[in-house]
C-alpha positions in Angstrom: -4.3 21.3 -107.0 -7.4 23.3 -107.6 -8.0 21.3 -110.8 -8.9 18.2 -108.8 -10.1 19.6 -105.4 -11.5 22.9 -104.1 -12.6 23.7 -100.5 -16.0 25.0 -101.6 -16.6 23.8 -105.2 -19.8 24.6 -107.1 -19.3 21.3 -109.0 -17.9 17.9 -108.1 -14.3 17.9 -109.2 -12.1 14.9 -109.8 -10.9 14.0 -106.3 -14.3 14.4 -104.7 -15.9 12.4 -107.5 -13.3 9.6 -107.0 -14.1 9.6 -103.2 -17.8 9.6 -103.8 -17.6 6.7 -106.3 -15.3 4.9 -103.8 -18.1 5.2 -101.1 -20.8 4.2 -103.6 -19.0 1.0 -104.5 -16.7 0.0 -101.6 -16.2 2.2 -98.5 -13.1 0.1 -97.7 -12.7 -3.5 -96.5 -15.8 -3.3 -94.3 -18.6 -5.5 -95.4 -16.3 -8.0 -97.2 -15.6 -10.1 -94.1 -17.8 -12.9 -95.4 -15.6 -13.3 -98.4 -12.8 -14.3 -96.2 -15.0 -16.2 -93.7 -16.4 -18.3 -96.6 -13.4 -18.8 -98.8 -10.2 -18.4 -96.7 -7.3 -16.2 -97.6 -6.2 -17.9 -100.8 -9.6 -18.1 -102.5 -10.6 -14.7 -101.1 -7.7 -13.0 -102.7 -8.2 -14.8 -106.0 -11.9 -13.8 -106.0 -11.0 -10.2 -105.2 -8.4 -10.0 -107.9 -10.4 -11.8 -110.6 -13.7 -10.0 -110.2 -12.4 -6.6 -111.2 -11.4 -8.1 -114.7 -14.7 -10.0 -115.4 -17.1 -7.8 -113.4 -15.8 -4.3 -112.6 -13.7 -3.4 -115.7 -16.3 -4.3 -118.3 -18.9 -2.3 -116.3 -16.4 0.6 -115.9 -15.7 0.7 -119.7 -19.4 0.7 -120.5 -20.1 3.5 -117.9 -17.1 5.4 -119.1 -18.4 5.6 -122.7 -22.0 6.4 -121.8 -21.3 8.8 -119.0 -18.9 10.8 -121.2 -21.2 10.7 -124.2 -24.5 11.4 -122.3 -23.5 13.3 -119.1 -27.1 14.0 -118.1 -28.6 14.0 -114.6 -30.3 10.6 -114.1 -27.3 8.8 -115.6 -28.1 5.1 -116.4 -31.8 5.8 -116.5 -31.3 8.3 -119.3 -28.9 5.9 -121.2 -31.4 3.1 -121.2 -34.4 5.3 -122.0 -32.5 6.8 -124.9 -31.1 3.5 -126.2 -34.1 1.2 -125.6 -37.1 3.4 -125.3 -39.3 4.8 -122.4 -40.6 1.4 -121.3 -37.2 0.0 -120.6 -36.0 3.3 -119.2 -38.8 3.1 -116.7 -37.8 -0.5 -115.9 -34.2 0.7 -115.3 -35.4 3.3 -112.9 -37.8 0.9 -111.1 -35.1 -1.8 -110.8 -32.6 0.6 -109.4 -34.9 2.3 -107.0 -36.3 -1.0 -105.7 -32.8 -2.4 -105.4 -31.9 0.7 -103.3 -34.5 -0.3 -100.7 -32.4 -3.4 -99.9 -29.0 -1.9 -100.7 -29.5 1.1 -98.4 -30.6 -1.1 -95.5 -27.1 -2.6 -95.4 -25.1 0.5 -94.5 -26.9 1.5 -91.3 -26.5 -2.1 -90.1 -22.7 -1.8 -90.7 -22.7 1.5 -88.8 -24.6 0.0 -85.9 -22.5 -3.2 -85.8 -19.2 -1.3 -85.5 -20.7 1.3 -83.1 -21.6 -1.6 -80.8 -18.0 -2.5 -80.6 -17.4 0.6 -78.5 -20.0 -0.5 -76.1 -22.7 -3.2 -76.7 -25.1 -1.3 -74.5 -25.0 1.5 -77.0 -26.8 -0.6 -79.7 -28.9 -3.0 -77.8 -32.6 -3.2 -78.9 -34.4 -0.9 -79.5 -31.5 1.5 -79.7 -30.1 -0.4 -82.7 -33.0 0.7 -84.8 -32.9 4.3 -83.5 -29.2 4.5 -84.5 -30.0 3.2 -88.0 -32.8 5.8 -88.2 -30.4 8.5 -87.0 -28.1 7.6 -90.0 -31.0 8.1 -92.4 -32.0 11.4 -90.9 -28.4 12.7 -90.7 -27.7 11.8 -94.3 -31.0 13.4 -95.5 -29.8 16.7 -93.9 -26.3 16.2 -95.3 -27.7 15.7 -98.8 -29.9 18.7 -98.6 -26.6 20.7 -98.6 -26.0 19.6 -102.2 -23.9 17.1 -104.1 -20.6 19.1 -103.9 -20.8 19.1 -100.1 -21.3 15.3 -100.1 -18.4 14.8 -102.5 -16.0 17.1 -100.7 -16.8 15.5 -97.3 -16.3 12.0 -98.8 -12.6 12.9 -99.3 -11.8 13.4 -95.7 -14.0 10.5 -94.6 -12.1 8.3 -97.0 -8.8 9.4 -95.4 -10.1 8.8 -91.8 -11.5 5.4 -92.8 -8.4 4.1 -94.5 -5.8 5.4 -92.2 -6.2 2.6 -89.6 -5.8 0.0 -92.4 -2.6 1.6 -93.6 -1.2 1.0 -90.1 -2.9 -2.5 -90.1 -1.1 -3.5 -93.3 2.3 -2.3 -92.2 2.0 -4.1 -88.8 0.7 -7.3 -90.5 3.6 -7.5 -93.0 6.1 -6.6 -90.3 4.8 -9.3 -88.0 5.1 -11.8 -90.9 8.7 -10.8 -91.7 9.9 -10.8 -88.1 7.9 -13.7 -86.5 7.4 -15.9 -89.5 4.0 -17.3 -88.4 2.2 -20.1 -90.2 0.1 -18.8 -93.1 -3.5 -20.2 -93.3 -4.0 -19.9 -97.1 -6.8 -22.6 -97.2 -10.4 -22.4 -96.4 -11.6 -21.9 -92.9 -12.1 -24.9 -90.6 -14.4 -27.6 -92.2 -18.1 -27.0 -91.9 -21.1 -29.0 -93.2 -21.8 -26.4 -95.7 -18.4 -25.6 -97.3 -19.7 -25.1 -100.9 -22.3 -22.6 -99.6 -19.5 -20.8 -97.8 -17.6 -20.4 -101.1 -20.8 -19.4 -102.9 -21.5 -16.8 -100.3 -18.0 -15.5 -100.7 -18.5 -15.0 -104.4 -21.8 -13.3 -103.9 -20.4 -10.9 -101.3 -17.5 -10.3 -103.5 -19.8 -9.3 -106.4 -21.7 -7.0 -104.0 -18.5 -5.4 -102.9 -17.6 -4.6 -106.5 -21.0 -3.3 -107.7 -22.3 0.2 -108.1 -19.8 1.8 -110.5 -22.8 3.4 -112.4 -24.2 5.1 -109.3 -22.1 8.3 -109.7 -23.5 8.8 -113.2 -26.8 10.1 -111.9 -25.2 13.3 -110.5 -23.8 14.5 -113.9 -25.5 17.9 -113.4 -23.2 18.5 -110.4 -19.9 17.2 -112.0 -17.3 19.5 -113.4 -16.2 18.5 -117.0 -18.1 15.1 -116.8 -16.9 14.0 -120.3 -13.3 13.9 -119.0 -13.7 13.3 -115.3 -16.1 10.3 -115.3 -13.8 7.8 -117.0 -10.9 9.0 -114.9 -12.8 8.8 -111.6 -14.0 5.3 -112.3 -10.5 4.0 -113.1 -9.2 5.8 -110.0 -11.9 4.3 -107.8 -11.3 0.8 -109.1 -7.6 1.0 -108.2 -8.3 2.3 -104.7 -11.0 -0.3 -104.2 -8.9 -3.3 -105.2 -5.9 -2.1 -103.1 -8.1 -1.6 -100.0 -9.6 -5.1 -100.4 -6.5 -7.2 -101.2 -3.8 -5.6 -99.1 -5.5 -6.0 -95.7 -6.3 -9.6 -96.4 -2.7 -10.3 -97.5 -1.5 -8.6 -94.4 -3.7 -10.8 -92.3 -2.5 -13.9 -94.0 1.2 -13.0 -93.8 0.7 -11.9 -90.2 -0.5 -15.4 -89.3 -4.2 -14.7 -88.4 -6.7 -17.4 -89.0 -9.8 -16.9 -91.2 -11.9 -19.2 -88.9 -15.1 -17.4 -87.8 -14.2 -14.2 -89.7 -17.5 -12.5 -90.3 -19.1 -9.0 -90.5 -17.5 -6.9 -87.8 -14.4 -9.0 -87.3 -12.0 -6.4 -88.5 -12.0 -5.0 -84.9 -10.6 -8.4 -83.7 -8.0 -8.5 -86.4 -6.9 -4.9 -85.6 -6.6 -5.8 -81.9 -4.4 -8.8 -82.8 -1.9 -6.6 -84.7 -2.0 -3.2 -82.9 -3.8 -3.8 -79.6 -6.9 -1.9 -78.3 -5.8 1.4 -79.9 -5.8 0.0 -83.5 -8.9 -2.0 -82.8 -10.8 1.1 -81.7 -9.4 3.0 -84.8 -10.7 0.2 -87.1 -14.1 0.3 -85.3 -14.3 4.1 -85.8 -13.5 3.4 -89.5 -16.4 1.0 -89.7 -18.7 3.6 -88.3 -17.5 6.1 -90.9 -17.9 3.4 -93.6 -21.6 2.8 -92.9 -22.3 6.6 -92.7 -20.2 7.5 -95.8 -21.6 4.8 -98.0 -25.2 5.6 -97.1 -24.6 9.3 -97.6 -22.9 9.0 -101.1 -25.5 6.5 -102.3 -28.3 8.8 -101.2 -26.8 11.5 -103.4 -26.9 9.0 -106.3 -30.3 7.4 -105.9 -32.2 10.6 -105.2 -31.4 11.9 -108.6 -33.4 9.2 -110.4 -36.9 10.4 -109.4 -36.0 13.9 -110.7 -35.0 12.5 -114.1 -38.1 10.3 -114.2 -40.4 13.1 -113.2 -39.0 15.3 -116.0 -40.0 12.5 -118.4 -43.6 12.4 -116.9 -42.9 9.0 -115.4 -43.4 10.4 -111.8 -45.3 13.4 -110.5 -43.8 16.8 -111.0 -43.3 17.3 -107.2 -40.1 15.1 -107.4 -38.5 17.8 -109.6 -38.4 20.4 -106.8 -35.0 21.6 -105.5 -33.8 23.8 -102.7 -31.6 26.8 -103.2 -28.5 24.6 -103.2 -29.9 22.5 -106.1 -30.6 19.5 -103.9 -33.7 17.5 -104.8 -35.4 17.9 -101.4 -38.6 16.1 -102.1 -36.8 13.1 -103.6 -34.4 13.1 -100.6 -37.2 13.1 -98.0 -39.3 10.5 -99.9 -36.4 8.1 -100.5 -35.2 8.6 -96.9 -38.6 7.6 -95.6 -38.6 4.4 -97.8 -35.2 3.4 -96.7 -36.0 4.0 -93.0 -38.8 1.4 -93.3 -36.5 -1.4 -94.7 -33.5 -1.9 -92.3 -34.2 -5.3 -90.6 -33.5 -8.2 -93.0 -30.3 -10.3 -92.5 -27.2 -9.2 -94.3 -26.7 -12.1 -96.7 -30.3 -12.1 -97.8 -30.2 -8.4 -98.5 -27.2 -8.9 -100.7 -28.9 -11.7 -102.7 -32.0 -9.5 -103.4 -29.9 -6.5 -104.2 -27.7 -8.4 -106.6 -30.7 -9.8 -108.5 -32.4 -6.4 -109.0 -29.1 -4.5 -109.6 -27.8 -7.2 -112.0 -31.0 -7.0 -114.1 -30.6 -3.2 -114.4 -26.9 -3.6 -115.3 -27.8 -5.9 -118.2 -30.1 -3.2 -119.5 -27.2 -0.7 -119.4 -25.0 -3.0 -121.5 -27.9 -3.4 -124.0 -28.3 0.4 -124.1 -24.5 0.7 -124.9 -25.0 -1.7 -127.9 -28.3 -0.1 -129.0 -26.8 3.4 -129.0 -23.9 2.2 -131.1 -26.4 1.0 -133.7 -29.0 3.8 -133.4 -26.7 6.8 -132.9 -23.3 6.0 -134.5 -22.6 9.7 -134.9 -23.0 10.4 -131.2 -19.9 12.2 -129.9 -18.1 9.8 -127.7 -15.1 11.4 -125.9 -14.3 7.9 -124.5 -15.0 4.8 -126.6 -15.0 1.3 -125.2 -13.4 -0.4 -128.2 -15.2 -1.3 -131.5 -18.7 -2.7 -131.8 -17.7 -6.3 -131.3 -15.7 -5.5 -128.2 -18.7 -3.5 -126.8 -20.9 -6.5 -127.3 -18.3 -8.8 -125.5 -18.2 -6.5 -122.5 -21.6 -7.8 -121.3 -20.6 -11.5 -121.3 -18.7 -11.6 -118.0 -21.1 -9.6 -115.9 -24.1 -11.4 -117.4 -22.6 -14.8 -116.5 -21.9 -13.7 -113.0 -25.4 -12.3 -112.6 -26.8 -15.7 -113.8 -24.6 -17.4 -111.2 -26.0 -15.1 -108.5 -29.5 -16.2 -109.6 -28.5 -19.8 -109.4 -26.7 -19.5 -106.1 -29.7 -17.9 -104.4 -32.3 -20.4 -105.8 -32.8 -22.2 -102.4 -32.3 -19.2 -100.1 -35.3 -18.2 -98.0 -36.3 -14.7 -97.1 -36.9 -15.4 -93.4 -35.5 -17.5 -90.6 -37.1 -20.9 -89.7 -40.4 -20.3 -87.9 -40.9 -16.8 -89.2 -43.6 -15.5 -91.5 -41.3 -15.5 -94.5 -39.5 -18.8 -93.7 -40.7 -20.5 -96.9 -40.5 -17.5 -99.2 -37.7 -17.8 -101.8 -35.4 -14.8 -102.0 -35.1 -15.4 -105.7 -38.9 -15.4 -106.3 -39.3 -12.4 -104.0 -36.8 -10.4 -106.1 -38.3 -11.6 -109.4 -41.7 -10.5 -108.1 -40.4 -7.0 -107.4 -38.9 -6.8 -110.8 -42.2 -7.9 -112.5 -44.0 -5.1 -110.7 -42.2 -2.7 -113.0 -44.2 -3.4 -116.2 -47.4 -3.1 -114.2 -46.5 0.2 -112.7 -45.5 1.5 -116.1 -48.8 0.6 -117.8 -51.1 1.6 -114.9 -49.3 4.6 -113.4 -46.5 6.0 -115.6 -48.4 5.9 -118.9 -51.6 7.5 -117.6 -49.5 10.2 -115.9 -47.6 10.9 -119.1 -50.9 11.1 -121.1 -52.5 13.5 -118.6 -49.4 15.7 -118.7 -49.4 15.7 -122.5 -53.1 16.7 -122.6 -52.5 19.5 -120.1 -49.7 20.8 -122.2 -51.6 20.6 -125.5 -53.6 23.9 -125.1 -50.5 25.8 -124.2 -48.7 24.5 -127.3 -51.6 25.7 -129.5 
């Protein structure tokens, strides 16, 4: 048992790595309510079964090869810089960190949403923002204890989060077998915007299956990364698919309707099957989900500034660590940035996050291909097929990213009447992406030149 889990490991072992990856990508069924609310049971299950093959598995194979071949702290940033050069490496870091601003704003909102199910008075304004801020502060303190602590704690948090859904699934199928209720496989009740509902379902599905590369940034803290990264990704994919599809199937067989099912509705579904006790257990799981996902992703994202600072792309101060090896400057800096960005609506955050993350993911696939050409002798403990297969891996994810861009073309950043009511979410995300080259030319390059000049006399 010690080979996969240890009570106080110095490195992330297999089971904690699977649990941390699970939280970085999924965190259970929470957050995927809009897939069901937009598509209905039939289409939702199809979406959640198809996406792993065209979106998750190609990404996992790419990550499995690169993480095993180049298990360096900084993960995907290091791969892109090594495969495509420092300019594109910087863009990878910028896209990922800017995407994190919008991605990380989602999880405190899930935490607050489910916390409010215990008592709405708990999370009424302005207490909702204070609770979100508390999540940021708590996770900063948690991450300062080091990556092994975050990974180990992710194991027990996963168990607590998924336990109510194990009961939920059993009760749902039992109800279906004994009461034989009508099954609502079709879409929810007709609305004037049915196509947009299905489109939202696909986008939310993509978001619920993204982030497999995040665990790669903590390679310094992973035991035997060449062996454990591919195994952890496959294990996390299996857990994620099961925790998405089985609760929906149980709901369908149990006769619940998808009408009006939106973020936070798992509490209602739990109450329908198991009464107030199961409802409250599901609510508690939602609170754990928001906290656990924010905590695991903080561990991932805060490793990027360290790697970029080591390459003279950011000031040296970001390289500082505490005695546990945690990057304390990066943790505090990123925590402050995330605390300032927790107010945009859920679906709009997803669109912006998908656009920025999707662009960085394409760079990772290009790095896979470039490294096959530039470094054919690189030791690859895990190889994602031959060269042609490696090239084909990018097709499915790239097409889905293109669809996300198309689907968000008319989405606005703000509500009608607000300051950002006429600002396109797509153009906003593209504007953020285009800041990357400017920052590289006017901040990163001068910083790298100054550091090179400062090091020159010492070298002589």
